[in-house]
N, C-alpha and C positions, 0 to 999 in steps of 0.2 A: 557402543554410543550411547548414553542414555538419551530416551526420545520423549518428550515432554508433548500429551494432546493436550489434557485436560477436556477432552468433551463434551463433560458433563457437566462444566462452567459454561461451555459455549451453546449447550442446549438452556439450560436455566434459564441464561442470558438472552436467547434467542425472540426477539418482540415479532415475528410471524405467528398470527394465530390463524392459521388454517385449519379454516369448520372440516376439511376433508380427513381431520384425524379425528373427530366424534364416531362411536360405535351406531349412532341411528343412522348417519349418510350412509356409513359403510352398509347397514342392511338393504341400502333402496336400490332401486332398479339400476343396474350397471352389464355394461357389453365385458365380463369379466374373463374372457377369452385367452387361456394363459399358453395355445396356441398361435397366437396374432401378435406379432409385435406393438406396442403404444407407443405409437408416433409422437414425439416431442419437441417442441420448439425450444431454444434458446437463445435468449433476446441479450446481445452482448458479447464480444467476444474478446474481453480482458482476461486477466487471470481466473478470477470469477467464473465466469460463463464457462472459461476451454477447459479447468479443473470438474466443473460440475458437468459438463457434457462428457468427460471421460468416465465420472462414476458412473454415471446417467446410464451410460454406452454399453455397462458391465451389466446392466439387469436385464430384462426383456424389453426391450424398447430399438427405436431406431430414433435418432438424432441426430435435428439440421440446427446448425447456430449459424444467428444473423449476426454481421459485423459492418456495421455503416463505414469504417474505414476502410482503407486499403492494405492494411496490413493487421494481422493478431496481435495481442499485447496491450492494449490500453497505457495506463503509465509504465509498463514494462514493455513495450515493443522496442525494436533495436531500429539503428539510424546507419546510415551509409555515411562513413569518415573518408571515402576516398579511396584508400588502400585495404579496407577491411571493414565490417560489420562489427556493431559492439550496441551495447543498450544505448536510449535514449537520453534516460536518467541514471543516477548510478543507483547500482542496489546491491545489499548483501548480503551473505545467509551467516548467519551465527550458530553456534554449536546446538545451542535449545529452541531452533526452530524444527519441532522435532515433527510436527503435521507438513510443514514445505518438504523438510530433507524426506518422508515418508513417501508423499505424491513424486518426489523424484527418483525414487528408490520405485519404485513401483510403475512408471512408466520406463525401467530399464535405463538410466542416466546414472547408477552409481556412483561407474566408472569415469565417467565427465565430473564428476563433483571433485574440485580441487580445494586444498586447505592451503594457507598463506599465514603466517605471524602478522600480525596488526599492531600498527603503532600509531598513538597518540600524542598531539601538540596541540599548543597555547598558544598561542600570537598577542601579546600586548606589549606596549611600548617599544615599537618596532624591535622585538625581539622575538625568538623563537624557543619555546621551552618544552624539550619533553615530556610526557609524565608516562611514564612508563614500568618504573622500577618504586620501591618503597624510597631509594637513596634519591631517586629525580625528583619525587613527589617533596620528601622534605626540602631539598635544597629550591622549591619555588619560592621565588622570592618577595611573592605580593602576601603570602600569608606566615602568621607564626607558628608554633607549632600545636598552641591547644585549638586556631584557627583550622591548622588542618585536621588536627584529631576530631573536632567538631564535624566538619566537612566530611571525612572519611565515613562518621557516623549518619550522618545524613543519607549517605549514599546505600552505607548498608543495611542502615532500617528503612528506607522508601524501598529498598530490591524486596522487600518482606511484607510489606502491607497488602494487604486481602481486599480489605472493605475499602473500596475506591469512593463509597457513597459518599464519606465524612470528608473528605479530600477535596467533594465537589463543592461543598459550603467555603470554603474560604479560599483567596486567591493566591497565587503563586508566592507573590511576593512575601506574606505574611508568612505562608509555610516555611518557606525556606529561612525567613528570619527567624521564626521557632527554633528552627530544628538546629541552623549551624550558627546562627548570632547575625549582627549587621554585617558587621565586616564582611566574613564570608559572602554575603549576600551582595554587598557592593564591590568587591575586587572579583569576585570568581564569576555568581552567578549572573547578575543585572547584566552585564557584557553581552553573555553569551543569551539572554532574554531578549535583549535590545537588537542583536544582529538579527534575531532568529526572525522576532513580531513585530518591533517597532516599539514607540508606544500601545500597541496594543494588547503587549505584554500585563500591563496593570488591569484589565480585565478578565486574563484567562485565570481558570481554577488552579489548584495545587495538579489536580488529575494530569495536565497537561506533561508538567516534570516527570511524573512518577511513572509515565509509560513508558520513556525514554530509559529512565533509570532501570524499570524492570525487566526491560529487553536487552541493553547493550552492555548495561552493565553487569547483571548477573550472568551474561555469557561467559565474563570475564572468569565466571567461579567455577566454570565444568570442570570437572576433574579430568577428560583425557585433551580437550583441547582449548586451553586456557591461552587466554588473548589472541587465539585463532577466530579467521575469517574464512567464508567460502564464498564461490561462484562455481556456475557450469561452465564449461569447457566451450568456449562457443557464444556465451551471454545468454540470454534469456529467449532469444532466438532459436537455439537447441530446443528450448524445452517446448517451446510454442509450435515448432516444424514436428518434434515428436506426438505431441497430443492431436494435430492434426493428420498425421500418420496413422494412428492407432485408430482415430474414428473412422478414416477410410476401408480401412482393414476389419473393421467390425458392420458398416455396410451404413454408417453416417456421414456427415457430411458438412464444410463450413461452406458459407456465400459471403464473401467480402464484398464492399463497397454497394453492401445493400441496405435502403432504407426501409424500416417498418413504418408504414403508414396508418395501420389501424390494427388494432385486434378486437373481435368481436363475436361473443357468444353465439353458439348456435342451438336452434331451436332443439333441431333431433340429438344432441352430444356433441363435445366437442368445440373447439373454436377456429373460427377462421382468422389468417393473417395474410394480410393483403402488404407486398413490398414489390418497390420496384413496376408498379401498374400490373404486379399479377397477384392471383390468389391460392392460398394453399391451406386445405385443412388439418390440425393439430389433434391430438388424443389431450395433451397437456400443453400448457405455455410456461414457461419459465422464466419473469423477467430480472435481469441483472443489471440494466441501464439506470442511470440516474432517473430520482423523481420525476424533473420537470419533462423528463423524458415519457415516463410512466404518463405523466396527466395530458399532454401531449395527444398520446397515440392510442389509448387504451379506453376501452367504453368503462362508464361509470360504474354499470352494472359489476363488474369483475373486483373491484377494489374503492375502499374510501378512505380518507386521508384526515385525519386530527390535528389541525395543526394549530398552533400557538400564536399569541399577538405576537413572538419574538420569531424574527427568520433567522435562520444559519449562517452565518457568515462563513465563508469558504478562503483559505491563504491557496494562491496559485506560486507558482515557480516559474523565474525565468531564469535559464541555466548556462553558460558560456563552456562550452566545451571544447576544449584546448588540446591539440595534439603537436606533441613537439620532439625532436629527436634526440631529446634529452630528460634525465627526471628531474621535475620541478622541489617534490617534496617526500621527504623518506615514511611522511605520518599517511596511514589511510585517512583520517580525520585530523585536519587543521582546524580546532574553536578559535573563532573570530572574537577576542576580546577589545578589537578596536573600531569604536563603531562608526567611524568615517570611511572605513572600507568599503566601497559599493556591494559587495557579496557577503553571504550570512556565514562560508565557511569555505574550505579549500577540501576537496576529497581527490586524496590520490590514488585514484582504481588502481591505475599501475604502479602502486607499491603493494598490493596483492595479485593483481594478475599477470601472469606471464606472458613476457613482450611478442613472442611467438604470437599470442592471439591477436596484436594488433600488429601486425606484419613490421615488426622489431621499433614501433614507434611506441610513446609514453601519451597518454590521456590523462586528464584533471580537469577536475568537474569545476566550477565557481558559482555556486547557486545564489540567487537570493528570495527569500520566500515574501509575498507581499500579498495585500488584500486585493477586492476586487476593484478598487477606485483609485488603485496608483498609477503614476503618472507612467509606468515603463508601458503598461498593455496600449498605450496609445503611439508610442513610439517605435522607430523603426529596427530593423536588427542592425543595420550600420551603426544607428544612434547608441544602441545598447551595447554592442560590440565596442565601442569606441569608449564608454564610460569604465564597463568591465577591464579593457587591457589595460588602461591607465592606473587600477587600481592593482593588478597584475604586477606590473612594470616596479610599482611602488615599492610591492612586498618580496619581488624577486629582480633586484637592478642589475645583475647577470644577464639575464634573458636578451638576448640579439634577437633581430630580424630573421637571421639565418638557421636559429635554433625552431622556428616555427613553422609546422607542416601546414596545418589551418586551425581556423577558427569554427564554431558552429555555436549559434545563438537556437535553443529548444526552450519552448514554453507551453505550459501547461496552468489551465484556468484556476480548472478545481481540483487541489491536492488532498487537503487535508482542514477539516471544518477545525474552524477557531474556538476551542473548548472554553466557553465561559462560564460565569458561576452557574450552578446547576443546570450544567448545559443538557443530561440524559430527559430533563423537564420539557425541554423545547426540541426536542427532536419530534417531528412528524410521527406521529402512530400510524403504520401502512397496517390495513389489514384486510387482509382478499375476502372476497364475498361469492366465491364459488371454489368449490374442491377442485375444478380441474385448473387452476390458473393459481401461480406461486410468485412469489416476490421475494428476492435476495438482492441487499445491494451492500455499499457500505454504509447506507445512513443509518444503517443498523447497528453502527458500531458505536458505544454509548462510554466504553471505558478501556480503549485502546488505540494507537496511533493506527495509520493504514499504512499496513506495512505487510506482504506479502504469506507471510505465514500465519497471520490473523485470517488472511482471505480464504487461506483453505482449511483454516480452524471452522471458520464459518459456514463454508462448503459440506464438510464433515457431521458438524450438528445438523447442517440440515439434512443431511442424507440419513441419518439415524431417525428421524424425525418421518421421513417422507416415503423413504425407499419403497415401502409394500405398496403405497398408493400409486405410484408411477409407473408403475408395472398394471394397474388393471385399465380398464377402457373409462369412456368418458361417462360420467354420470350426465342421466338423461331429464330427470322427470323434478329437477329442482325449483322450476319456474311456473 
């Protein structure tokens, strides 16, 4: 299987300017004793924090991960669905996710990796359309032959664009009309954008659609696993359990339900981490949590943030996970061309995942991506469940109460930044001010959507830059 890591691109675009990379600082007085493990704290136990902990623990280090929640995983954490546990939100691995696949192999889970044929559908005008073969695409009734040719060209060309900077300067609407024509936009793209972003799509740059075309549509060109998508048996819980076990075997550890209260530079070298009314000293600290937490708990002597007048807007998600006794959809992704449906799309994870994984049941996700001021955030789970289930029954009128095992409403407040025009120019520029302190988080993604392969890529690029520095003792005479 061809594996794509593109670590040079990650390194070149990494906005971390850690001053400990310079030769001048490397020559300063250091406690550089190769016989003594460097003690490294990692703040945040999501995929970025745990993948990073795994990489760092392979060096001459001892690692401790601090996670404020009761479970590891962040957006990739698991959920108890009654008779089984599975991912809280839907995740999938595509064949071109080289960095993520390499990590799964590296931690000994290659035999747990499963591949299944994936199918895509489109719902519009109360009809389901399968779009999984040239014949089905040619029969798609909303577009004529010429429109379909232009649509294929948009996808083909978009997947091969490398200069994403140019796309930042044009709206997604203008770019899609220029590439595929107004009819393609009105009939095919606009309903998808409205379902995904609402009226916010009018402010989004073409980078938004480019990231999806580049990852998902290029995956379908893979020479070995064409139209296949993957998952790890047991879901991402399997991945995080293995990462935690491997850390323990190397003498490192994970602290759950642990709120970091402050991080302070020590005069005699290293840093002090205060958590749960306890204090612990570390040689190095790597911060992977969001910026708002960074500003709250970290001494300003360790970092600076240059912000612009525009603040970053995030989309969150409210997601109904529906467990049923029978399958609802043959499609992994059912794109919604109906703006009146209360959810963004339908994700039929059980079209990929073996039913043994879900206790013989079927699980289907119904997500709705919403801005921070949406009314859903103030509504109860029961109220949202009623709205979403009404939409489900309209979509699948044959579904009866006896078919339903359970319903679950899951929420995440910050999932994906809204990639407005010239988005890379409004991202806060984060710079560490001390070589024993590092920052690594998703706010540094300027030209990609937040997905697990991109997270692992980011970690790999970071480690290429600083691995040698992490093994050195604390620098003591910079103040």
